[in-house]
C-alpha positions as CSV (number, residue, x, y, z in Angstrom):
1,X,40.3,-23.5,113.6
2,X,40.5,-25.0,110.1
3,X,38.1,-27.6,108.4
4,X,41.5,-29.1,106.8
5,X,41.6,-32.7,108.0
6,X,44.4,-33.9,105.7
7,X,47.3,-31.9,106.3
8,X,49.4,-33.6,109.2
9,X,50.2,-31.0,112.0
10,X,53.8,-29.9,113.0
11,X,54.3,-30.6,116.7
12,X,56.3,-28.2,119.0
13,X,57.1,-28.6,122.6
14,X,57.2,-25.6,124.8
15,X,58.6,-25.9,128.2
16,X,56.5,-24.4,131.1
17,X,59.0,-24.2,134.0
18,X,60.5,-27.3,135.1
19,X,57.5,-29.4,135.8
20,X,55.2,-28.9,132.6
21,X,55.3,-29.1,128.9
22,X,52.9,-27.7,126.3
23,X,52.7,-30.0,123.2
24,X,51.2,-28.0,120.5
25,X,50.2,-29.0,117.0
26,X,50.0,-26.5,114.0
27,X,47.8,-25.6,112.2
28,X,44.8,-25.8,114.6
29,X,42.6,-28.1,112.6
30,X,40.1,-31.1,113.0
31,X,43.0,-33.5,112.6
32,X,45.1,-31.6,115.1
33,X,42.3,-31.9,117.5
34,X,41.7,-35.4,116.8
35,X,45.3,-36.3,117.3
36,X,45.3,-34.2,120.8
37,X,42.2,-36.1,122.1
38,X,43.6,-39.4,121.1
39,X,46.9,-38.8,122.6
40,X,45.4,-37.7,125.8
41,X,43.3,-40.9,125.8
42,X,46.4,-42.9,125.1
43,X,48.2,-41.5,128.2
44,X,45.3,-42.0,130.3
45,X,44.9,-45.7,129.4
46,X,48.7,-46.1,129.6
47,X,50.2,-44.0,132.3
48,X,53.8,-42.9,131.8
49,X,56.2,-43.0,134.9
50,X,56.6,-39.5,136.2
51,X,53.6,-37.9,134.4
52,X,50.9,-36.4,136.8
53,X,48.3,-35.2,134.2
54,X,47.6,-34.6,130.6
55,X,45.1,-31.8,129.9
56,X,43.9,-31.5,126.2
57,X,43.3,-28.2,124.6
58,X,42.0,-27.5,121.0
59,X,45.3,-28.0,119.5
60,X,47.7,-28.6,122.3
61,X,48.2,-31.1,125.3
62,X,49.4,-29.7,128.6
63,X,51.4,-32.5,130.5
64,X,52.6,-32.1,134.0
65,X,55.3,-34.2,135.2
66,X,57.7,-34.8,138.3
67,X,60.9,-33.2,137.3
68,X,62.7,-35.5,139.7
69,X,61.5,-38.8,137.9
70,X,61.7,-37.4,134.3
71,X,62.4,-34.3,132.0
72,X,60.5,-32.2,129.5
73,X,62.7,-33.6,126.8
74,X,62.1,-37.1,127.8
75,X,58.3,-36.3,128.0
76,X,58.4,-34.9,124.4
77,X,60.0,-38.0,123.1
78,X,57.3,-40.1,124.5
79,X,54.6,-38.0,123.1
80,X,56.3,-38.2,119.6
81,X,56.5,-41.9,119.8
82,X,52.8,-42.1,120.9
83,X,51.6,-39.9,118.0
84,X,53.5,-42.2,115.6
85,X,51.5,-45.2,116.8
86,X,48.2,-43.4,116.7
87,X,45.9,-44.9,114.0
88,X,43.2,-41.9,113.5
89,X,41.6,-43.7,110.5
90,X,40.5,-46.3,113.0
91,X,38.9,-43.7,115.2
92,X,35.4,-44.9,116.1
93,X,32.6,-42.4,115.6
94,X,30.3,-42.5,118.4
95,X,26.6,-41.7,118.6
96,X,25.5,-38.1,117.9
97,X,24.3,-36.3,120.9
98,X,21.1,-34.2,119.8
99,X,20.9,-30.7,121.6
100,X,17.4,-29.5,121.4
101,X,17.5,-25.6,121.3
102,X,14.8,-22.6,121.5
103,X,16.1,-20.1,119.3
104,X,15.5,-16.5,119.2
105,X,13.2,-14.6,121.5
106,X,14.2,-14.1,125.3
107,X,16.1,-17.4,125.0
108,X,18.3,-16.2,122.1
109,X,18.8,-12.3,122.4
110,X,21.6,-12.0,119.9
111,X,19.8,-14.0,116.9
112,X,18.8,-10.9,115.2
113,X,22.2,-9.3,115.5
114,X,24.0,-12.5,114.2
115,X,21.6,-12.4,111.2
116,X,22.5,-8.8,110.6
117,X,26.2,-9.5,110.8
118,X,26.3,-12.7,108.5
119,X,23.8,-11.2,106.0
120,X,21.3,-14.2,106.6
121,X,17.7,-14.0,107.8
122,X,17.3,-15.4,111.5
123,X,15.8,-18.6,110.0
124,X,18.8,-19.2,107.9
125,X,21.0,-18.6,110.7
126,X,19.2,-21.3,112.6
127,X,19.1,-23.5,109.7
128,X,22.9,-23.2,109.1
129,X,23.7,-23.8,112.9
130,X,21.5,-27.0,112.7
131,X,22.9,-28.3,109.4
132,X,25.8,-30.1,110.5
133,X,27.3,-32.7,112.9
134,X,29.9,-30.9,115.0
135,X,32.7,-32.1,117.2
136,X,33.3,-31.3,120.8
137,X,36.9,-29.9,120.5
138,X,37.6,-29.3,124.2
139,X,35.8,-28.8,127.6
140,X,37.2,-25.5,129.3
141,X,36.4,-22.1,130.5
142,X,34.2,-23.5,133.0
143,X,33.3,-27.2,134.4
144,X,31.3,-28.6,131.4
145,X,31.5,-25.9,128.9
146,X,32.0,-27.3,125.4
147,X,33.8,-25.6,122.6
148,X,32.1,-27.2,119.6
149,X,32.8,-26.7,115.9
150,X,34.3,-25.7,113.5
151,X,31.3,-23.8,112.3
152,X,30.6,-22.8,108.7
153,X,32.6,-19.8,107.8
154,X,29.4,-17.8,107.4
155,X,28.6,-18.3,110.9
156,X,31.8,-16.8,112.2
157,X,31.1,-13.7,114.4
158,X,33.0,-11.8,117.0
159,X,32.4,-11.8,120.8
160,X,30.3,-9.1,122.1
161,X,32.2,-5.7,122.8
162,X,31.0,-5.9,126.2
163,X,30.5,-9.2,127.9
164,X,27.3,-9.8,129.9
165,X,27.5,-10.0,133.7
166,X,25.4,-13.3,133.6
167,X,24.4,-15.6,130.6
168,X,21.5,-18.1,131.6
169,X,22.6,-21.8,131.9
170,X,21.9,-23.6,128.6
171,X,22.5,-20.6,126.4
172,X,23.7,-21.7,123.0
173,X,26.0,-19.2,121.6
174,X,28.6,-18.3,119.0
175,X,32.1,-16.8,118.9
176,X,35.2,-16.8,116.6
177,X,34.1,-19.6,114.4
178,X,32.8,-21.9,117.3
179,X,29.6,-22.7,119.2
180,X,29.3,-23.4,122.8
181,X,26.8,-24.0,125.6
182,X,26.9,-22.3,129.0
183,X,26.6,-25.0,131.7
184,X,25.7,-22.7,134.5
185,X,24.8,-19.1,134.7
186,X,28.2,-17.5,133.9
187,X,29.6,-14.0,132.7
188,X,30.4,-14.3,129.0
189,X,30.7,-12.4,125.8
190,X,29.5,-15.0,123.2
191,X,26.6,-14.2,121.0
192,X,23.5,-16.2,122.2
193,X,21.2,-17.7,119.6
194,X,19.1,-19.7,122.0
195,X,18.8,-21.9,125.1
196,X,18.6,-25.9,125.6
197,X,16.7,-27.5,128.4
198,X,19.6,-30.1,128.8
199,X,21.7,-29.9,131.9
200,X,25.2,-29.5,130.7
201,X,27.0,-30.1,134.2
202,X,25.9,-32.1,137.2
203,X,28.6,-32.2,139.8
204,X,26.8,-35.1,141.6
205,X,26.4,-37.3,138.5
206,X,28.8,-40.3,137.8
207,X,29.7,-38.3,134.6
208,X,29.3,-34.8,135.6
209,X,29.9,-33.1,132.1
210,X,27.2,-34.1,129.6
211,X,29.8,-33.8,126.9
212,X,33.4,-34.6,126.4
213,X,36.1,-33.9,124.2
214,X,35.7,-35.8,120.9
215,X,31.8,-36.3,121.2
216,X,29.7,-35.5,118.2
217,X,26.8,-33.2,118.6
218,X,23.8,-31.8,116.3
219,X,21.6,-28.9,117.2
220,X,18.0,-29.1,116.6
221,X,15.2,-26.4,117.0
222,X,12.5,-27.3,119.4
223,X,9.0,-27.1,117.9
224,X,8.1,-24.3,120.3
225,X,11.2,-22.5,119.4
226,X,11.0,-18.9,118.6
227,X,12.4,-18.0,115.1
228,X,11.4,-14.7,113.8
């Protein structure tokens, strides 16, 4: 994921069998992600005959359709026309969702390791993580799991060599230039900096996921947070 928001992406349509199409933008950048989210929203507000669903990814849109009612080539044509009409400069910036986090200690077992990998102190890692307003790029992996970023290059760290069998709900973690929050207790290999008390996913709520693609978020350390 690139910070570059000025270079228009090049779009490629990849057929997935007879009833689906992957519409992918390159490079994977903030502009590409904004285009994908806006395109998915346009399809939701103005359904296209023959299309069943449109699932946004970080830099691509998966469209399912009825092959008896339309074709992949026709779907690609419609997506290109919609892209040409999108006005991303007029995209409204919504409110910033504040994510309180207890960093370090038992809540953030990988904070020290991330500090060693980045050459920062644990406090500097936390300060860097809290320094920017990020974008929710996509919800995936598990219901309510937000992929958030992109992070400053200094915070780019790899996944753990061996994933944990269970990562507690609310864990705030890093991997491959992104940050995420585990909505429930799940297996996972991201490096955990801390934990938020917020509930990321409630299947009984009118809006089950706390965050959605396109939302803006900022992390804040809790006063009782543990930062060595």
